[in-house]
FITORLUM-371565 format. One line per 4 residues: number of its first residue (from 1); their letters; for each residue x, y, z of C-alpha. Coordinates in steps of 0.2 Angstrom, whole numbers. Layout:
<rs>
NUM) A) X:Y:Z; ...
</rs>
This chain:
<rs>
1) MLRV) 63:306:-361; 74:290:-361; 89:288:-371; 88:273:-383
5) GSNV) 104:263:-384; 104:245:-378; 89:235:-374; 89:228:-356
9) KTTC) 77:215:-351; 74:211:-332; 61:202:-322; 48:210:-311
13) MACR) 49:202:-294; 30:206:-291; 22:198:-306; 37:188:-313
17) NLVS) 34:197:-330; 49:202:-341; 52:221:-342; 61:227:-357
21) TNMG) 70:244:-357; 80:252:-371; 94:262:-362; 103:269:-378
25) VRFR) 90:282:-384; 82:296:-374; 63:296:-377; 48:300:-367
29) IPLQ) 37:285:-360; 22:289:-350; 24:283:-332; 7:274:-333
33) KLHP) 14:263:-346; 29:257:-336; 28:241:-327; 22:241:-309
37) LSRA) 39:237:-303; 46:251:-312; 33:263:-305; 37:257:-287
41) IHHR) 55:259:-289; 52:276:-296; 41:282:-282; 52:276:-269
45) YSGN) 68:283:-275; 62:299:-283; 55:305:-266; 39:310:-275
49) TNPQ) 23:305:-267; 12:309:-283; 15:295:-296; 8:307:-310
53) RAPH) 22:319:-308; 36:307:-306; 52:312:-315; 57:300:-329
57) RTAA) 75:303:-327; 75:294:-310; 65:280:-317; 78:278:-331
61) RYFT) 92:278:-319; 85:264:-309; 81:254:-325; 99:255:-328
65) SMSR) 103:249:-310; 91:234:-312; 101:228:-327; 113:221:-315
69) LPMR) 100:209:-308; 100:191:-314; 89:190:-330; 75:177:-333
73) PPKP) 76:169:-350; 65:177:-363; 50:168:-370; 53:157:-385
77) PPGS) 47:163:-401; 31:155:-408; 39:143:-419; 51:135:-407
81) GGRS) 40:119:-405; 39:107:-390; 54:113:-381; 45:130:-378
85) YQQQ) 30:120:-372; 40:110:-359; 48:126:-352; 31:134:-350
89) RSFW) 24:118:-341; 39:118:-329; 36:136:-325; 18:133:-319
93) VARL) 24:118:-309; 36:129:-300; 23:143:-297; 11:129:-289
97) AARL) 25:123:-277; 29:140:-272; 11:144:-267; 10:127:-257
101) LRLR) 26:131:-248; 17:147:-242; 5:137:-232; 17:132:-219
105) YILL) 20:151:-214; 1:153:-212; 0:137:-201; 15:142:-191
109) GSAV) 8:160:-188; -9:153:-183; -2:141:-170; 8:155:-162
113) GGGY) -6:167:-162; -18:153:-155; -6:148:-141; -4:166:-136
117) TAKK) -22:169:-135; -25:153:-125; -11:158:-112; -19:175:-110
121) TYDE) -36:168:-107; -29:156:-94; -20:170:-85; -36:180:-84
125) WKDM) -46:165:-78; -33:162:-65; -33:180:-58; -51:178:-55
129) LPDF) -48:164:-42; -47:169:-23; -31:167:-14; -30:152:-3
133) SEYN) -12:154:3; -19:160:20; -26:142:23; -10:132:20
137) WVIP) -8:130:39; -23:118:39; -12:105:31; 6:103:38
141) DFVW) 21:103:27; 25:85:29; 8:80:22; 13:89:6
145) ELSE) 29:80:5; 20:63:6; 5:68:-4; 12:58:-19
149) QIDL) 14:43:-8; -4:42:-1; -15:28:-7; -31:36:-12
153) DKLA) -40:20:-13; -37:16:5; -41:34:10; -58:33:1
157) KALP) -62:17:9; -58:24:27; -70:38:24; -88:35:32
161) EMEE) -102:29:20; -116:40:15; -128:29:26; -118:32:41
165) IAKL) -118:50:39; -136:50:35; -139:42:52; -130:56:61
169) LPDL) -141:69:52; -156:77:62; -174:71:59; -179:84:46
173) DKIG) -198:79:47; -198:82:66; -189:99:64; -202:104:50
177) ENFT) -216:100:63; -207:111:75; -205:125:63; -223:124:59
181) FLKS) -227:126:77; -216:141:78; -224:149:63; -241:147:71
185) LLSS) -235:155:87; -228:169:78; -243:172:68; -254:174:84
189) GVSL) -243:189:89; -244:186:108; -228:189:117; -222:178:131
193) GSEV) -211:192:139; -196:188:149; -200:170:153; -192:163:137
197) KGAS) -177:175:137; -166:162:144; -170:151:129; -158:160:118
201) GLHL) -148:150:106; -130:146:108; -117:159:103; -104:154:89
205) LLET) -87:156:97; -76:167:108; -70:182:98; -52:177:101
209) SGDP) -54:159:95; -62:162:78; -60:143:74; -69:138:58
213) ALKA) -73:121:64; -82:127:79; -92:139:68; -98:125:58
217) TDSS) -102:115:73; -114:129:80; -121:134:63; -138:124:66
221) AAAT) -140:133:83; -136:150:76; -149:147:62; -163:143:75
225) QDGS) -158:156:88; -168:170:80; -184:160:81; -181:156:99
229) DKQY) -178:174:104; -194:181:97; -210:184:106; -223:170:108
233) KKSS) -241:170:109; -247:162:126; -238:158:142; -246:141:142
237) DKEK) -235:136:127; -219:138:137; -217:119:139; -218:117:121
241) VDQL) -205:130:118; -193:121:131; -196:105:122; -191:113:106
245) QEEL) -176:120:113; -171:103:120; -173:96:103; -162:109:96
249) LRTQ) -149:106:109; -149:87:105; -148:91:86; -132:102:90
253) LKYQ) -125:88:101; -127:76:87; -118:87:75; -105:89:88
257) RMLE) -103:70:90; -102:68:71; -88:81:70; -79:73:84
261) RLEK) -80:56:75; -74:63:59; -60:72:68; -55:56:76
265) ENKE) -55:47:60; -45:61:52; -33:60:66; -30:41:63
269) LRKV) -29:44:44; -16:58:47; -6:46:58; -6:33:45
273) VLQK) 0:46:32; 14:52:43; 19:34:46; 19:29:28
277) DDKG) 36:25:22; 42:30:39; 60:23:35; 61:35:21
281) IHQR) 55:50:31; 68:47:44; 82:45:32; 79:62:25
285) KVKK) 84:77:35; 71:82:48; 64:99:46; 60:108:62
289) SLID) 43:113:65; 38:131:68; 34:128:87; 50:119:89
293) LYSE) 60:134:82; 50:145:94; 53:133:109; 72:134:106
297) VLDI) 72:153:107; 63:152:124; 75:139:130; 90:150:126
301) LSDY) 81:165:134; 78:156:150; 97:154:152; 101:172:147
305) DANY) 105:185:160; 98:200:152; 109:216:151; 106:233:143
309) NTQD) 88:232:148; 85:218:136; 70:207:143; 61:192:137
313) HLPR) 45:198:131; 41:183:119; 23:176:121; 20:160:131
317) VVVV) 5:153:140; 7:155:159; -4:143:169; -8:150:186
321) GDQS) -20:146:199; -23:141:218; -15:125:224; -26:110:219
325) AGKT) -37:121:208; -34:109:193; -20:118:184; -10:102:180
329) SVLE) -26:93:175; -31:106:162; -13:106:155; -14:87:154
333) MIAQ) -30:87:145; -23:100:132; -7:88:130; -19:73:130
337) ARIF) -8:63:142; -6:61:161; 11:67:161; 13:76:178
341) PRGS) 15:68:196; 0:69:206; -3:70:225; -18:71:237
345) GEMM) -18:89:242; 1:91:244; 11:103:233; 17:93:218
349) TRSP) 23:107:206; 38:113:214; 46:122:199; 40:130:183
353) VKVT) 38:117:169; 38:123:151; 28:111:140; 30:113:121
357) LSEG) 15:106:112; 17:101:93; 9:89:81; 18:73:76
361) PHHV) 14:56:70; 18:48:87; 12:53:104; 29:55:113
365) ALFK) 37:67:126; 56:71:128; 66:83:139; 77:96:131
369) DSGR) 93:89:138; 89:71:136; 87:60:120; 75:48:128
373) EFDL) 58:47:121; 43:43:132; 29:34:123; 14:42:130
377) TKEE) 3:27:124; 12:15:136; 8:16:155; 25:11:160
381) DLAA) 33:26:150; 20:37:158; 25:32:175; 43:34:171
385) LRHE) 40:51:164; 31:57:180; 44:50:191; 58:59:180
389) IELR) 48:75:182; 47:73:200; 65:69:202; 70:85:192
393) MRKS) 59:96:202; 66:89:219; 84:91:212; 81:109:207
397) VKEG) 75:114:224; 90:120:235; 92:114:252; 81:123:265
401) QTVS) 69:128:251; 52:122:245; 50:128:227; 63:133:214
405) SETI) 63:146:199; 73:134:188; 63:129:173; 61:111:167
409) SLSV) 59:110:148; 48:97:141; 41:93:123; 25:84:119
413) KGPG) 21:79:102; 6:69:95; -8:69:82; -21:83:84
417) IQRM) -12:92:97; -13:111:96; 4:120:94; 8:131:109
421) VLVD) 20:134:123; 13:133:141; 22:136:157; 14:127:173
425) LPGV) 19:137:188; 18:131:207; 1:134:214; -3:150:224
429) ISTV) -5:146:243; -12:157:257; -3:148:272; 14:141:274
433) TTGM) 11:123:282; 23:112:292; 38:106:282; 38:121:270
437) ASDT) 51:135:270; 46:151:278; 47:161:262; 38:148:251
441) KETI) 22:159:249; 33:175:244; 44:164:232; 28:157:223
445) FSIS) 21:175:221; 38:181:214; 39:167:202; 21:170:196
449) KAYM) 24:188:194; 40:186:185; 31:176:171; 15:186:171
453) QNPN) 23:203:170; 28:199:152; 17:210:142; 15:197:129
457) AIIL) 12:182:140; -6:174:139; -12:171:157; -22:155:159
461) CIQD) -31:159:176; -37:142:183; -51:144:196; -58:129:206
465) GSVD) -77:129:204; -80:118:219; -75:131:232; -81:148:236
469) AERS) -76:162:225; -71:172:240; -57:160:244; -48:163:228
473) IVTD) -31:171:229; -25:170:211; -39:181:204; -32:196:214
477) LVSQ) -15:192:208; -20:191:190; -30:207:191; -15:216:197
481) MDPQ) -4:210:183; -17:212:169; -30:224:175; -38:227:158
485) GKRT) -39:208:154; -32:210:137; -22:194:138; -31:184:152
489) IFVL) -42:168:149; -52:162:164; -55:144:166; -67:137:179
493) TKVD) -63:119:183; -73:105:192; -90:112:186; -98:95:189
497) LAEK) -94:97:208; -100:115:207; -117:111:199; -119:98:212
501) NLAS) -114:108:227; -121:125:223; -138:130:228; -139:143:215
505) PSRI) -132:138:198; -134:156:192; -118:159:202; -108:149:189
509) QQIV) -116:160:176; -110:175:185; -93:168:185; -91:164:167
513) EGKL) -99:181:162; -86:190:172; -98:198:184; -92:189:200
517) FPMK) -73:191:201; -65:208:201; -55:204:185; -57:205:167
521) ALGY) -53:192:154; -53:189:135; -64:174:137; -72:162:150
525) FAVV) -72:143:149; -80:130:160; -71:112:160; -72:96:169
529) TGKG) -56:87:171; -62:70:178; -69:63:193; -54:66:204
533) SSGE) -46:48:202; -28:48:197; -30:32:187; -42:39:174
537) SIDS) -37:40:156; -38:55:145; -51:46:134; -62:42:149
541) IKDY) -61:60:155; -66:67:138; -81:55:138; -86:60:156
545) EEDF) -84:79:151; -95:77:136; -108:67:145; -109:79:159
549) FQNS) -111:95:148; -124:85:137; -135:82:152; -131:98:162
553) RLLR) -144:110:165; -131:124:164; -130:122:146; -148:117:143
557) DGML) -154:133:152; -142:144:143; -131:148:158; -116:142:148
561) KAHQ) -113:144:129; -108:129:119; -91:137:114; -87:140:133
565) VTTK) -87:122:138; -75:107:136; -56:107:136; -56:105:117
569) NLSL) -63:122:114; -52:129:127; -36:123:119; -42:129:102
573) AVSD) -45:147:109; -29:147:118; -19:141:103; -27:154:92
577) CFWK) -23:168:105; -5:162:107; -1:163:89; -10:179:87
581) MVRE) 1:186:100; 17:179:93; 14:186:76; 11:203:83
585) SVEQ) 26:204:94; 40:193:88; 47:205:75; 48:219:88
589) QADV) 58:207:100; 70:203:86; 74:221:83; 77:223:102
593) FKAS) 90:209:102; 97:216:86; 100:232:95; 107:223:111
597) RFNL) 119:214:100; 126:230:92; 129:237:110; 138:222:116
601) ETEW) 149:221:100; 153:239:102; 159:237:120; 170:222:115
605) KNNY) 178:232:101; 182:246:113; 188:236:128; 196:220:120
609) PRLR) 201:224:102; 215:212:101; 206:197:110; 195:184:102
613) ELDR) 178:182:109; 179:166:119; 165:162:130; 166:152:146
617) NELF) 166:135:139; 179:140:126; 190:148:139; 188:132:150
621) EKAK) 194:121:136; 209:133:133; 214:132:152; 211:113:152
625) NEIL) 224:111:138; 236:122:148; 234:113:164; 237:96:155
629) DEVI) 253:103:147; 259:108:164; 255:90:172; 264:82:157
633) SLSQ) 280:93:161; 282:83:177; 288:68:167; 302:79:161
637) VTPQ) 310:81:178; 327:72:179; 330:58:191; 344:67:200
641) HWES) 333:82:203; 319:71:211; 332:61:222; 340:77:228
645) ILQK) 324:85:233; 317:69:241; 333:66:251; 334:83:258
649) KLWE) 316:85:262; 316:67:270; 331:71:282; 323:88:287
653) RVST) 307:78:292; 316:64:302; 332:73:308; 325:78:324
657) HVIE) 319:61:328; 336:53:324; 345:65:335; 334:66:350
661) NIYL) 327:49:351; 340:38:343; 358:46:344; 357:55:360
665) PAAQ) 350:41:370; 362:29:363; 377:40:366; 373:40:385
669) TIDS) 378:22:385; 395:16:393; 402:5:379; 400:2:360
673) GTFN) 390:-14:362; 377:-6:372; 377:9:359; 375:-3:344
677) TTVD) 361:-13:353; 352:3:358; 353:10:340; 347:-6:332
681) IKLK) 332:-7:343; 327:11:341; 330:10:322; 319:-6:321
685) QWTD) 305:2:330; 306:18:320; 306:8:303; 291:-2:308
689) KQLP) 280:12:314; 285:30:308; 298:30:294; 288:23:279
693) HKAL) 273:35:283; 285:50:284; 294:45:268; 277:44:258
697) EVAW) 272:61:265; 288:68:260; 286:61:242; 268:67:241
701) ETLQ) 272:84:246; 287:85:234; 275:80:220; 263:94:225
705) EEFA) 277:107:226; 284:102:209; 267:102:201; 264:120:209
709) RFMA) 281:125:203; 278:120:185; 261:129:185; 269:145:192
713) EYKG) 282:144:179; 269:143:165; 259:157:173; 274:168:170
717) KDQD) 275:164:152; 262:176:146; 248:166:152; 230:173:155
721) DIFD) 227:178:173; 209:174:170; 213:155:173; 221:158:191
725) KLKE) 206:153:201; 203:138:190; 221:131:191; 222:133:209
729) AVKE) 205:124:212; 211:110:200; 227:108:209; 219:107:226
733) ESIK) 205:95:221; 218:84:212; 229:83:227; 214:80:238
737) RHKW) 208:65:227; 226:58:225; 230:43:236; 247:35:236
741) NERA) 247:16:232; 245:7:248; 256:-8:243; 271:5:241
745) MDSL) 272:7:260; 275:-11:263; 288:-13:250; 296:3:256
749) RVIQ) 297:-3:274; 306:-19:269; 319:-8:258; 322:4:273
753) HNAL) 324:-10:285; 337:-19:275; 346:-2:272; 347:1:290
757) EDRS) 353:-16:294; 369:-14:284; 384:-8:294; 398:-12:282
761) ITDK) 407:4:275; 417:-3:260; 429:12:256; 436:28:262
765) PQWD) 425:39:252; 410:32:260; 418:35:277; 422:52:273
769) AAIQ) 404:56:266; 397:49:282; 409:60:293; 404:75:283
773) FMEE) 386:71:284; 387:69:303; 398:85:305; 385:95:295
777) TLQS) 371:88:305; 379:91:322; 384:109:317; 367:113:312
781) RLKD) 360:106:328; 373:115:338; 369:132:329; 351:129:333
785) TESV) 354:125:352; 365:141:354; 351:151:346; 339:145:359
789) IRDM) 351:148:373; 354:166:367; 335:169:367; 334:162:385
793) VGPD) 348:173:393; 345:188:382; 359:200:375; 377:198:380
797) WKQR) 388:212:386; 393:217:368; 375:219:362; 370:228:378
801) WLQW) 384:241:376; 384:243:357; 365:241:353; 358:247:370
805) KNRT) 348:232:374; 344:226:391; 339:209:398; 322:206:405
809) PDQH) 320:199:423; 316:182:417; 332:182:406; 342:188:420
813) IRNE) 337:174:431; 340:162:416; 357:169:414; 362:167:432
817) TKNE) 356:149:431; 366:146:415; 382:152:424; 379:141:439
821) LERL) 375:126:428; 391:129:417; 402:128:432; 394:112:436
825) LKLH) 398:105:419; 416:111:420; 418:101:436; 409:85:429
829) DDHT) 413:85:410; 406:67:409; 390:71:417; 374:62:411
833) AYLA) 360:70:402; 349:73:417; 352:82:434; 349:73:450
837) NDEV) 337:80:463; 351:85:475; 360:94:461; 345:104:457
841) TTVR) 343:109:476; 361:114:476; 360:125:461; 344:133:468
845) KNLE) 352:137:485; 368:144:477; 357:155:467; 347:160:482
849) GRGV) 363:165:490; 366:177:476; 348:184:478; 341:175:464
853) EVDP) 324:165:466; 323:152:454; 310:137:450; 317:119:449
857) VLIK) 308:117:432; 317:132:425; 334:124:431; 330:108:422
861) DTWH) 325:117:406; 341:127:406; 351:112:410; 344:102:395
865) QLYR) 349:116:382; 366:117:390; 370:99:391; 364:98:373
869) RHFL) 377:111:368; 390:102:378; 386:85:370; 386:92:352
873) QNAL) 403:101:355; 410:84:361; 402:75:347; 410:87:334
877) SHCN) 427:85:342; 425:66:341; 419:67:323; 436:76:319
881) LCKR) 445:63:327; 436:49:318; 442:56:301; 457:45:303
885) GFYY) 447:30:311; 443:21:295; 459:10:297; 453:4:314
889) YQRH) 435:1:308; 441:-9:293; 453:-19:304; 439:-22:317
893) FVDS) 449:-15:332; 434:-15:344; 445:-12:359; 454:2:352
897) ELEC) 453:19:360; 445:27:345; 428:20:343; 418:28:329
901) NDVV) 401:19:331; 392:36:329; 400:38:312; 393:21:307
905) LFWR) 376:26:313; 376:42:302; 382:31:287; 367:19:290
909) IQRM) 355:34:291; 363:42:275; 362:26:265; 344:24:270
913) LVIT) 340:41:264; 348:38:247; 340:21:245; 323:28:250
917) ANTL) 324:43:239; 328:32:224; 314:21:228; 302:35:230
921) RQQL) 308:43:214; 304:27:204; 287:27:212; 284:45:207
925) TNTE) 290:44:189; 283:26:185; 266:27:194; 261:43:204
929) VRRL) 264:56:191; 253:46:179; 240:44:192; 241:63:196
933) EKNV) 238:67:178; 223:55:178; 216:64:193; 219:81:185
937) KEVL) 209:75:169; 195:68:180; 194:84:190; 194:95:174
941) DDFG) 180:83:166; 170:86:182; 172:104:182; 167:105:164
945) EDLE) 151:97:167; 147:108:182; 141:124:175; 140:132:192
949) RKTQ) 158:128:196; 164:135:180; 154:151:183; 163:153:200
953) LITG) 180:149:193; 180:158:177; 174:176:180; 176:194:175
957) RRVQ) 168:206:163; 177:200:148; 169:182:151; 152:189:154
961) LAED) 153:200:139; 158:185:128; 144:175:135; 131:188:132
965) LKKV) 137:191:114; 136:172:111; 118:171:118; 112:187:109
969) REIQ) 118:181:93; 111:164:95; 94:171:100; 94:183:85
973) EKLE) 98:169:73; 84:158:80; 72:172:80; 76:176:62
977) AFIE) 74:158:57; 57:157:66; 51:173:58; 56:167:41
981) ALHK) 46:151:44; 32:161:51; 31:171:35; 31:156:25
985) EK) 17:148:34; 7:164:32
</rs>
């Protein structure tokens, strides 16, 4: 029941009809008669799923709620006229526009659904395609970078035409006839037995090589092998079968030549592509190739002194063989250039040569420590490269040795070169010849074993095919290092000479099948490396090798397989084996170095927690700065300090000569004129010959002492004692190299001569200074003389009584002689410096009278010291008297009783010392200190370039630990970069 009250009109949103509801009076309305919108609202909000049993009260309540919705205007009454018709027409236009607008949603939904369906279909189709990422290594990275710049029209024109390819195809008609003949033979069912077993086809490839290009090359031979291995009908048809086999061999060689031609053209095209926009390529940052990254790791490992049982087990191809077996020739064929020095029978390979082969646009070679590129297409560059390798080998060999273990690192790049790292070792010898060191044989064996004992090294065993197999030495060595042959590739060289000289060619077959030598190998190869002429080019050797095997009965008779011949097949197999070994072992080696790094870092933290990890080069730079600072400190020495030191040391050096050779002889003269003449002559002689040299020696020694003093002072200021050896070596070498300016001696001689010529003492202070200088000198000499006399005569009576000392017999004789000579001096106070012979006889007889036997020589020696003391005592007394003699000197009283010529002499000497010290000081501060600083810098630069010298001078566990840490970190980083690049290439 609905209550009837107010009539509410609303619009149904589903059908756009007006719905009228009276909300004032309650009356019952069947649910079926309600508008559909009302029923929907009723069903939703009543919670009743059965529309027949819906409560009317709920419907009425929601009719009331809908009264608040916007109302559509009611239909006009029938008599409203045109206005109602216009409203009705507008209503139908609105409905039509609404339906048209719905179409855009339909179109949009269709587009979205169709796009999703297309994407899903594309993903399903893409998942069905095979994964070609494994073959990305076929095309280098730089080809992808330049793919957008390749001129496809030129590339298409460079490819051979169909007519040219058709010429290289076999004669299909003739092959059809041969197959018809084979079919007739097979149908007869007659077997030929073992006569045709040697006519088997050519195998595909060595299992380790697995090269797809070679598999394609031998596909025709493999297709016909089954037919040739079957039984034939009659033995009389053997010739026909041989003819058929020859025809198959020729067909295979045609395919081989076609592939080689295509590869050559491909190489030229790739070279053109790599050279395309060469300027733009070099402007970009060059990305290192995979083999270059690997070679850098090997270079670092070669210099690394392994600790903690960390060994270099990274793969490389080790080329070993007897001397003159053709090792170098095989390596040159792989590198496609004659890069090694050659000799007729003599040893040319004197040290290991590591050759890194990689692909590049230009055929060039360069050393690891040099930036020069050798163009291998030019003969002059090839000659220069061979000469440089020979020089490096001879330089690496120490004096008295024949071979060296020092590795020479060389990189060779070029189009079509297989990527790998080879090490050419000195040839194994059986006898030490004249001119070789006695341990040459053992040294070569130790070097070869050191490289071959690496469990991941690939051994390329080279055997000379032209000599008897029983003379081989290297095969026994290889079998010891790799008894299972899991990493050995055997190469038989000079097969052309072997075929010509051997009476039984089947012996070659036994060698390449591994039945003759007591060693095992992964594979066996036979190659020809030219006719033996050093002037042959690589292209001519390749042509000769191809012609030989094309016409050789070894290949024709099935003794050799097609994949076992030519250096090209050898290089492919070795490269494949090398990279297989690298992928299997490189990550394990990276883990080993990671563990080694952890051990080294732990040791450093425990032993040197407060010190930075400075390697030898960094420590050398630190010490270099300290030494240069110490040298610069020499310029801070004051002039007064320089002059005082120089004056004191110079007088110590020349004082003996002045007293003994100038003053004493001049003092024996009678008058002052003779004294001055004697002094002038002796001073002139001394100045011309000895004095300048002595002065420069003193100046140089003073500079050394001051330099050493400053270095010692710096050493005490918390300096690192690890630099002591280096500083001492730098000081000695710098002093050794320093040479005083030669012109300084001439100028110094003139200055000294002028100073000694001056005799005019201008004032009393100078006179007093000269007397003081003379007095100090004479007292010092007197003290020394008395000390000598005491040593001659032994202890006096006080020492004998108080210290219980006794005289020796010789001292007793000298004491008696001294007493006798002192009595003589007392009698003759003005005695000369020398004893006359009769005086010596008199003294000896007097001593003999007292029972003392004495030698005349002993008497003269004792007299010399006694007279020296007597003279010095008199000179000191005269010096005291001359303290008041300046007045007489100034008035030029020559005939006065007080003559002080000796004071003037000492003043002249003193003034010469002052002027000389001042001159030397100026030379030191203005010239020599700077030259010494320059010498020190040169010595430090030389030491910095000499690794061996630095290793000797900067030593200790701390240095070695820092060096190992640096190397291990560098190796680990290089290995990680290489492994990352290797994974990307996969």
